[in-house]
N, C-alpha and C positions, 0 to 999 in steps of 0.2 A: 530157937535159933541153934543151928549146928555149924561148926567149923569143918568144912569138907576139904579133903586133900584130893587134888585132881592130877592126872598125868600131864606131862609137858605139852602133848599134842592138843590138849583142851584150849590152849592159847589160840590155835587156829579156829576152833569152834567159836570162841568169843569174837574173833575177827569177823567170821562169816555172819554171826548173829547180829553184830552191830550194823553191818551193811543191810541185812534183811530188815532189821527194825527201822532203819532210816527210810528204806524204800516203801515201808508201810504208810508213811505220812511225811514225805520230804518237805512239802511246803510248810507244814506246821513246825517242823524241827528247824528249818532254815530261818523261819520267822522268829523263833525263840532265840536262836544264836545272834541274829542281827539285832534284836531288841536288847539282848544282853550287852553287845558291843556298844550300842548307842547309849545305853544308860551308864555304862562304865566310862565312856568318853565324857559324858556330861558331868558325872560325879568327879572325875579327875580334874576338872577345871576349878573346883573349890579350892581356894587358897589354903596352904599349910597342910590340911588334912586330906586333900583330894587324892594324894598318892597312896594313902593308907586305907581309906574307906572301902574301895573295891575289894581289897584282900579280906577285910573283915566279913564281907557279905558272901564270899565264895562258898563256904560250907552250906549256907542256906540256899543259895542258887543251885548248888549241886543236888540238893534234895528236890528242888522244883523240877530240875531236868529229869531226874529219876522218876518223879511222879508223871511227867509227860510221857516217858517210855511206858510206864505201867498203864496209863490211860489209852495209849495207842494200841497196846496188845488187847486191852479190854474193849476196843472199838468205841471208846468215849472221845468226845471232842477235846482238842488241846488248844488253849488260848494263851497268849503271852503272859497273862496274869498268873499263870501257874508257876512262873519263876519264883514268886514269893510264897509259894505253897508252904514251905517249911516254917515260915514265920507266923502264919495265921491259921493253919488247918489243924495243928496238933496241940494247941494250947500254949500258954505263956511259959511253962516249964521247958518245953522243947525249944521255943524261940530263944530263951536264955542260954540253953545248952549250945545252940548253933552260934550264938554270938560269942560265947566263951571259946568255942572251937575257932571262930574267926580271929579272935584276939591272939590265941595261941599260934595260929597260922602266920599272923603278922610277925610274931616273935621269931618263929622258925625261919621265915624268909629273911629276916634281918640277920640272923646267924649265918644263913647261906651266903648272903652278900658280903658279910664281914669275912667269911672264909675265903671268898674270891679275892677280896682286897689284900689278903696276905700273899697272894700269888703275883699280883701286878701293881701293887702300890695304889690301889683304888681307881685305876684307869677305867675298868669296866663300870664302876659305879658312876663315874662322870659321863660316860658315853651313853649308858642305858636310857636315862630320861629323855634324851634328845633335845633338851633345852639349852645345852651348852655346846658351843662350837669348839671342837678340839682340833689342834694342828694334826694334819694327816701323818706327818713324819713322826710326831710323838706317839701316835697310835701304832704306826708300823714298827717302831722301835721298842714298844712295850711288850709285856708278856700277857697281852689280853687273851690270846688263845688258851694259854695255860689257866688263866682266870676263869674262862668259860668252862673248861674241863673240870676245874676245881669246884665251881659252883654246881655243875651237874652231879659230881660225886657227892657233894653235901646235900643236894636236893633229893636224891634217891630215897634215903631214909625218911625224909619229910613227906614225900609222896606216899610211901608205905603207911605212914602214920595216919595220913588224912584221906587215903583212898576210900575206905569204907566208913570211917568214923562219923561223918555227917548223917549217913543213912541209918546207921545203927542207933545213933542218938535220937533220931526222929521216928523211925519205924519200929524199933525194938526196945524202946524205953531204957536205954543204956546211958549211964553218966558219961560225960566227956572223957574222963581218964580211962574208964573201962573200954569205951568205944575205940580210943586210940590204941589201947593195948590189943584188943581183938583184931583191929585192922592190921597192925604190923605183924602179928602172929600169923594171920591168914595169908598175907602177902608173902611172908617168908616160907611158909609151908608149901605154897604154890608158886615158888619163885621160877621153877622151870616153865610153867605155863605162862607166867608173866613175861619171861624173857622172849619166848616165842611170839607172844602177843605184841610186845613192844617192837620186836624186830620187823614184824609184818607191817605194822603201821608206819614205822620209820621208812621201810622200803617203799611203801605207797607214796609217802610224802616226797621222797627223793625222786621217784619216777615222775610224779605229777609236776614237781617244780622244775627239775632239770629237763624232762621230756618236753614240756610245753615251751620252755625257754629256748631249747635247741630248735624246735620246729619253727618258732616265730622268727628266730634269727635267720634260719634257712629261707624263710619266705620274705625276709626283709621287712618284717613288721615288728621289730623288737621294741619300737617306741610305744607300742600298744600292749606290751607284755603285762603291765600291771592290771589292765582292764580284764585280762583273761585269767591271770594267776590269782587275783583276789577272790573271785567267786569260786574258782576251783579249790583254793585253799579252804574257803569257808565250808564247802561241801565235804572235803576230807575230814576237817576238824569236827564237823557235826556228826559224821558217821562214827568217828572215834568216841565222841561223847556218848552216842547210843550204845556203843560196845561196852562202856563202863557198867551199864545196867546188866549186861550178860555176865560180867565177872561177878557181880554181887549175887545174882541168882544162883550161880554155879558154886561159889565158895561158901555160901551160907545155907545150903540145903533148901533153897526156895524152889518151888515147882518150876520145872524147865519151861522155856519158851514154847508156846503152842501154835496151833493153826498151821500156817504155811511156812514153817521153818524149813529152810533148804537142807538138802542132804549134808550131813557132817560126819567126820570120822567117828567110829564107835568109841565110847569112853573106855 
C-alpha cells in the first residue's frame, strides 16, 4: 500500500471514472443502492436503536459497494448480498474492525450534530428526524441555515477520516486507528483533487435537481416532480458511490482502471 499524491485535475478523472464504472453495470449498482435504502428504512423502524444501527453498518456496507465495483471491473456478477461482503468474506477480525469503525462513526456524527446545536439551539436536531411537527415560523426565525453550514464544516474532517478507513481495514489488514490516520492523511495530501471532485458532483446534483424542477414547472407537471427527481437522484448518487472506488485506486497506488476507461486528462 502506497499513499500517492495526485494533482488537482485528477478529481476530474475520478469523476469520469465513476460515471464510466456505473455505465458498466447500471442495473446492478442501482439494485444495490435500492436494496441499501430498503434495508436502512426497515432497520430504522426498530424502536430506540433504529436511528443508530444504520450508521454502525455504514463502514461495512462501504466495503461491500467497493467489492461490487471491483467485481464489475473484473467482469464478475454482482448480487445484492455483496453489500455484507465486508462482514463475512474477510474473517471475524475484519468484521470486528468494521463494527469498531461503525461505532466510532456514530460518535463522530453525534459530535457533528452537537456542533450544529450550538449554532441554532438544536432546531436542526428537532427537524431532521421528521417525526416532530415544528412550527414554520419558529423554523423561519431560527438559525437553522447556520446550523446546516456548521454541521457541514464539522462533517468534512469526519468524511476525511472515514473516506478510506473501511477499505483499508478490510483489504489492507490495517487496524481501525491506523486506517483512520492513513485516510485523513491521504485526503489532506490530495485535497486539491478532492475539492475538484466534490465541486463537480455538487454541480451535477444542482443541475439535475434544479434543471428537472424548472422543466417540469414549465410543462405544468410540477405535481409529478418527485416521481422524476427520485430516480434521477438515485442515479446520480449511485454514480457518486462508484467514483469513490476510483479515488481509492488512485490515492493508494492500486492498479488503474482498465479496459474501456474513457479518455481522461494526463496525470
